[in-house]
C-alpha positions as MATLAB code, in Angstrom:
seq = 'MDFKIAIEKDEDGWYIVTVPALPGCVSQGKTEKEAKKNIAEAIELHLSALARDGIPLYHRHGAKETFVAIDI';
ca = [
     106.757   87.016   79.826;
     110.826   87.375   79.061;
     112.852   86.462   82.460;
     116.162   86.594   82.252;
     118.251   82.741   83.235;
     121.627   82.237   84.682;
     123.474   78.626   82.949;
     127.133   77.668   84.179;
     127.989   74.160   83.284;
     128.769   71.613   86.268;
     131.493   69.594   87.215;
     129.719   66.512   85.700;
     128.982   68.676   82.008;
     125.853   69.535   83.127;
     124.142   72.444   82.448;
     122.255   74.439   84.783;
     120.114   76.829   85.193;
     118.317   79.154   87.438;
     116.164   82.157   87.576;
     117.008   85.582   89.353;
     113.374   86.465   89.378;
     111.636   83.418   90.402;
     113.949   81.987   93.372;
     113.754   77.855   93.833;
     112.795   77.867   90.077;
     115.825   75.727   88.756;
     116.416   73.515   86.269;
     119.171   71.563   84.286;
     120.191   69.474   80.973;
     123.180   67.346   79.015;
     122.818   70.503   76.909;
     122.138   74.302   76.506;
     119.784   73.780   74.104;
     117.834   70.906   76.386;
     118.363   72.961   79.427;
     117.012   76.078   78.389;
     113.909   73.916   76.586;
     113.557   72.173   80.361;
     114.053   76.255   82.654;
     111.157   77.437   80.260;
     108.837   74.318   81.510;
     109.836   74.978   85.033;
     108.842   78.340   84.791;
     105.827   77.996   83.710;
     105.090   74.931   86.591;
     106.294   77.984   89.071;
     104.431   80.396   87.736;
     101.112   78.536   88.253;
     102.274   77.136   91.572;
     102.436   80.865   92.632;
      98.796   81.336   90.617;
      96.701   78.387   92.219;
      98.398   79.594   96.303;
      97.368   83.076   95.257;
     101.059   84.387   95.307;
     101.613   87.242   93.600;
     104.942   87.345   91.343;
     105.726   91.701   92.008;
     107.803   93.164   88.931;
     110.146   95.666   90.530;
     110.037   98.685   88.502;
     113.097  100.781   88.476;
     115.333   98.000   89.394;
     117.920   98.341   88.171;
     121.361   94.955   87.726;
     124.809   95.999   87.348;
     127.602   94.924   88.710;
     130.423   95.417   90.735;
     134.124   94.652   90.930;
     136.069   93.369   94.570;
     139.343   92.815   95.438;
     140.335   89.475   96.635;
];
């Protein structure tokens, strides 16, 4: 199963990773490679916790992601 992740470098130089499909699933690493390894483990743990607690993981068929521009 593949998950889209978002990686950002913070002000201290750490890579912070979130999983949009799994709110609250966050990890970090000193390098991008380490951050990806850590988020993979975090996803596994997150999914295990959902299964243990009987919380279903829904896949939203037909959902579309895109971008919108705003003027500020």
